[in-house]
N, C-alpha and C positions, 0 to 999 in steps of 0.2 A: 859810658853812661847811656842808658836807653833814652830815646826821645820821648817827649810827652805822649802819653797813651791816647789813642783815639777813643771816641765814645764807645762804650761796650756794646757787644751784639745785642739784638732785641730779645734774646732769651738767655737764661743763665748758662754759664760755662762750668762744667764739672771737671775739676782737676783730680785725676785718679793717680794716687801715689802709694796705695797699699795693696796687699794681696789677701788671700784667705777670706776672712770675714769682713773685709772693708766694705762699707755700705756703698761707696762710690763705684767700686769694682762690680758689686752685685747689680747696681743700677745699669752699668755699662753692658754687662752680659745679658740682662733682660732686654735692653734696647736693641742689641745686635740680633737677638733671636726673633724679635717682633718686627724688625725694620723691613720696609719694602724698597726704600731708597736710602743709600748710604754714600755720603761723600767722604773721601779719604785723602789724607796728606801726611807727610812724614818730614821730620827735621833731623839733621845730623850736623856734626862739626866737620867742615871740609878739611881734608888732610892735604897739607902742602907738600910739594916735592922736597925731598931732602930732610924732612922732619924726622929726627930720631924717634924710635918707638917710645923711649922713656919720656921725652918731651911731649909727645902727642898724648900719652896716657896721663901725664900730670901726676904720677905716683912717686916721683923722685928716684926711681930705679935707674941705676947707671946703664948706659947703652950696652955695656958688655954683658950684663946679666938680665936685661929686659927681655921679655918674650917677644917673638917675632910679631910685627904689626899685622892686623887682619888684612885680608885682601881688599876689603871695602870699608868705608867709614861705618862706624857703629851708629845705628839709628837711636836717638835719645828721646824723641817725642813722636807719638802717633796721634793725629787729630782725626776724630770721627764725628760726623754730623748725621744723625739718624732721623728718618721720618717713617712713621708707621702707616696705619690705614687712614682712611678718609676722615678728616677733621681732627686727627691727633696732633698734639703739639710736638714739634721736633726737639731733639736733645743734642747738645754739643758736648763732646768730651775731649779733653787734652790728657793723654795717657803718658805718664812719665815712665819710660821704659828703663830708666836707671833705678827706679824704686819699686816697680811692680814685678813680681816673679814672672818671668816669661813663660814658665810652665803652666801658669794659670790662664794665659792668654792664647796659647798656641792652638788648641783644639777649637775654641770659639771663633778665632780669626779664620782658620782654615775652612771651617764650615761655612762662614759668611762668604768668603772669597769664592766658594764653589756652589753656593746655593742658587738654584735657577730662578727662584721667585724674588730675589733681592737684586735690584739694579745698583751697581756700583759706579760712582762718579769719581773722576780724578783728573789731574792735570799732568800729562806726561808721567803717568804713574808707574810705568814699567821700570824706570830707574829706581823709584821708591821701593818697588817690590823686590828688585835685585838686592838692594841694601838691607831691606827688612828681612828677607829670607836669609841672607848671610849673618845677620845679627842673631836671629833665632838659632840657626845651625851652629854658630860658634858657641852659644850658651847651652844648647840642649842636645847637640849631636847633629851629624850631617844630614840625617833623615828628617830633621825638624824644620826644614825650610819650607817655602811656599813656591809652587811652580805654576800657578794659574790664578787668574781672576776672571770670572765670567758669570753673568753677562756684564759687560763693562761699556761705559760711554765716556769718551774723552772730551773734556770741555773745549779743547781746541777745535774739534769737529763741530761742536755746538756753535762755537763762535762764528766759524765760516758759514754755517747754515744760516745763522741769523743775519749775516752780512750778505746773504744771497750769492754765495760763491757757487760757480758752476760745478755741480757734483760730478760731471763727466770728465773734468780735468783734475789732475793731481793737485793735492794741497801744496802750498809753497813750502820749500824746505826750511826756510827761516820763519818759524812760528813765533807769535807774539808771546810775551811773558804773561803770567797770570795777573800781575799788577796792571798791565796795559789792558787786558781783557776786562777786568773789573772796572777800570776807569772808563772805558768806552761804553760798556753795557749797563753798568749800575751807577756810574758817577761816584764810585767808591775809591778812595786812595789807600792802597796797601803798601806799607813800608815796614820791614822787619829785619834789618841787618842786625844780627845778634849772634852770640856764642851760646849755642843750645846745649853745651856740655856743662855750663856753670850752674850751680845750685846754691841757694834756692832760686827758683824762677820768679821774676818780678811780675807784677800785675800786668804791666805793659807787654811783656813777653807772652804771657798766657793769652791775652786778648788778641795779639797779633797772630799767634799760632791757631787759635780757634777760628779766626776770620777766614783763613785759607780754606777750611772745610765748609764753614757755614755759608759763605757766599757762592759756593758751587751749587747749593740747592736753589738759591735765587736765580742763578743763570739757567738752571734746568727749568725753573718755572717759566722763564721767558721763552724757552724752547717749546714747552708744552703749549703755551698760549699761541705761538706762531703757527704750530701745526694745526691747532683747532681752528684758527682764523682762516687758514688756507684750505680748510675742508679736507685735511689729510685723513681724517677719521670719519667713517660713515656714522649715521645716527645710532646704529647698533653694531657692536663689534662682537663677533663670536670667535673665541679662540680655544683650541685644544692644546693644553700644555703638555709637559712630558708625562711619563707614565705614573708619576707620583701626584699629579694635580688633576682636578676635575675641570671640564670645560666651564668657561666663565662667560656670561652674557651681562653686559652692563651698558647703561645709557651714557653717552658721552656728554660732558658738560663744558661750557666755555668759561667757567668761573674758577679762577685761581686753583686752589689745592684740591678741589673736588675731583679733578681729573687725574689725580696721582694714584688712583686705586684700581684694583681689579683688572678686568680685561683691557681697559684703555692703556694702563701702564704696560701690560704685557704686549700690546700691539706695538708700542714704541720699542720695547726690548727686541721684539721679533724683527722689526724693520731697520732699526738704526744701531743696535748694539753690536759689539764685537767681543773679543776675548784677548786676554794677555796670557801668553804661554812662554815660560822661560825654558830655554834649551841649555844644554851643557855649556855651550860657549858663552852664554850670558852670565854664568857663574865665575868666569875668569876675567880679571881686569884687562883693559884694552891692551896694555903693554905686553901682557902674556899672550894675548891672542895674536899680536903682530909677530912675536918671536917664535911662537909654536908652529911647527910645520910637521905635517904627517910624514913620517919616515917609512919608506918601503923596506920590506925585509930583504936580506941579501940575495935570496933566490927569486926575487920578484922579476917578472918578465912583462914586457909590453910589445906585443907583436902586431904587425899590420894585418896579418892573416891568421886567424885563430879558428880552432875547431869549436863551433857553437852547438855541438850535439847536446840535446836535452836529456839524453840517457845517462844514468849514473855509471861511472866507470870503476870507481873504487881504487884502492881501499880507503876507508875513512881515516882521518887523522888520529882517532883514538884506538885504532887497531894495534894490538900488542905486537904484531909482527913487524911494525915500523916504529916501534918505540912508544906507542900510545898507552894510556892507562886503562883502556877497556871500558870507559864510561862515556856513552854517547852524549854529545853536546851540540846544540843547534843555535843558530841566530836567525830569527824570523824577521824579515824586513817589514816596513810599515804597512804594506799591502795585506799581509797575512798575520797580523798580530794575534788574531783570534786563534790561530793554530798553535801559537806559543802557549796559550792557556790550556788548550787541550793536551798538549804534550806534558805540561806540568802536572795535569790531573792524573796522568798515567805514570808519573814518577820520573820523567825525562827532563834533564837540564835544558831549558829553552829560554834563551835571553832575547831581548828586543833591543833595537838600536839605542845607543847612549844619547842620541840627539833626536829631536822630532822630525827634522827634514835632513837626513844624512846624505852626503854626497857618496857616489859609488866607492870612491877611494876610502872613505871613512868606514863604510860597511866591510870592505874587504880587509882593511887593517885590523878592525875589531875581530873579524873572523880568524885571521892568522894568529894574532897575539893570544887569543883565548883558546885556540885549538878547536874551533867549531866548524860546522858546515853551514853555509849560508843557504837558507830556504827562501825562495823568492818566486814571484809571478813574472818578474821583469826579465824578458829574454835578453835585453840589452846587457844585463850584468854578466851574461855568459861570454861577452866579447872582451871583458877586462881580464887580463892575465897578470895582474900585479902580484898575485899569490901563486904558491905552488898549485899544480893541477889538482883536480878533484876536491875542491872546497866550495863549490857552488852547485846547487841543485835547483832546477826549476820545477815547482810543484804544478801539476797539470789539473788536479781536481779543483772544483769551485766551492763545494760545501766543506765545512770544517771537519765533519765526521769522515767524509771521504778523503780529505787531505791527511787526516791522522792515519787512516788505514793505509794510504799510499806510502807515507813515510815509514811506517812500521814494516811494510812489505819490502820496500826498496832497500832499506838499511838492515833488514833482518833483525829488528830490535826484539829483545826478549822482555815481554811485559808479564809480570806476575801480580796476582791479586793483592799481595801484601804491599806492593808498591803504589797501588791506586791511592790517590789523594794524599800523597806523602810529601808534596812540595807546595809551597805557598803560591797560589795562583796570582797573587798581587805583585810579588817582587822576584819570584823564582828561588827564594831562600828555602832552607831546610827547616823542619820542625824540631823542637826540643825532644830529647829522647824519652822523657817521662811526662805523662799528661798532668795538667793542673787540676786541682779540685775547684769547685765552684768558688770557694772563698779566695783561693789564690788567683783565679781568673778575674774576679771582681776587682781585686787589688791591682792586678796588672792592667786592667782596662781603664783605670781612672784617668780622666783628662785626655783619653785617646780613642776609646771605642765604647759604645753602649751595648750592654748585654740585655736582651729583651727580658722583662720580668717574668714572662711565661716559662722561662727555662729554670727558674729558681727551684721549682718543686720537682724537677725531673733529675734523675740520676745520670748525669752526662759527664763525659770527660772532655776537657778543653785542651787544645794544642796551640802553642805559640810559635810563630816564626822567629827564628834566631836572628834574622836580619832586620825586618821591619816591625816586629812585635805584634803583627796582626794576629788576632785570636780566631780560632775555628772550633766548632763543636759538631758532634755526630748527630745532627738533626735530620729532619725529613729530606732537606735538599741534599745532604751528604749521601744518604742511602739511595736516593734517586740517581745521583750522579754515579755512584758505584755500579748500580745495575746497568746504567747506560754504557759505561766504559767496559764492563764485562762483556757486553754484547759486541761493541765496536771492535774490541781486541780479541774476540773469540776465545775468551777465558771461561772455562767451565766453573760454574758457581758451586 
């Protein structure tokens, strides 16, 4: 039984339980699009060790026939508190992910998570993001997860700032709970021990869930007030945002919510925010991470004295004379990811590391397993001989165009005009063999990508990536890119 409910939050809570034409879902999507500050939290039913899949799912399926349990708990509730521009009233939403079609939420949430002009607040939200990403990927496909939230501000960091923690020292490993932080900063008591998989939700559960997001905004208000009182912001702040935003000049205020808009908010984002990035290892449960060890190939070598020559010796692993398939394949490390896109533009298979901060051994194992050549700037990688010889090449040029020309010349790559712009620059996938019509492209883009209305009256062909479903069309940028690569690759037009 739920404990007696606390007094409701000072503004209404919207319970979102429908999709399509649901008015509450429509209100949520409008609030997300207009929000400048968004507080986020998620709820799930913890999975206990040894719990059979059938018992965990509650569907009565016998353990012998039940599907394998998911890697992570399924997120059942998403709480969102939105605040828009100056003077606007905030809105709090409790989104029932067991009732709302996840396909209706995926694109708006991804856009919010990555939007540079919307500051996201959370409490240890990385774990929430891992579980949330796994929930969407399980329902919509592996590419429907989330891999980043930025700009982001963790309430734990705000708490230690308000407590005058020395920012030159590392934060304590044992951080306080959100309930403790709210008790100390707001004199608010949070208590919500509950089974979030049971339906219908009680009023007490809805209010408890909403409070976790709503009070993050109150804590952020204290943070803003402290910054203003300490004179962290000058009387006028001028900021140049990214290439999609105009410079903003705004007077700072010391009164409540007036300071949550425009340039002042962006000054806080610039100075105090961070970002959450999920790597491949984050998508694996901890037990799997402990058990998994990178295995070296049988012909791996580790020598104390190695030949660190930067010249290519050949042959490449795709050479038919040594059993290759004749199709060049490269792996560009994080230092030269831009080269990967250029190689894709000329039709060459060019992958990037599977994790954001790969160890040398990870890079070399991926290179060996996929039959690629590792392109790098890092001369230290030449010292590793975990793989067979001739699978690492150090690029000497600095500019991407020059790097592309260097790789083409070094490996004697054959580039033809019909191969230009034949791979997805986003994921390295291939395009469908037959182009889409405008009507087919509009249908394929729903909930995923926006086709500019100015293209509707033009007779264009659309191409879709078979891996990530990204749409491309032969517009001005396409023709400019083709001309550029014709020149770089010395192809006669």
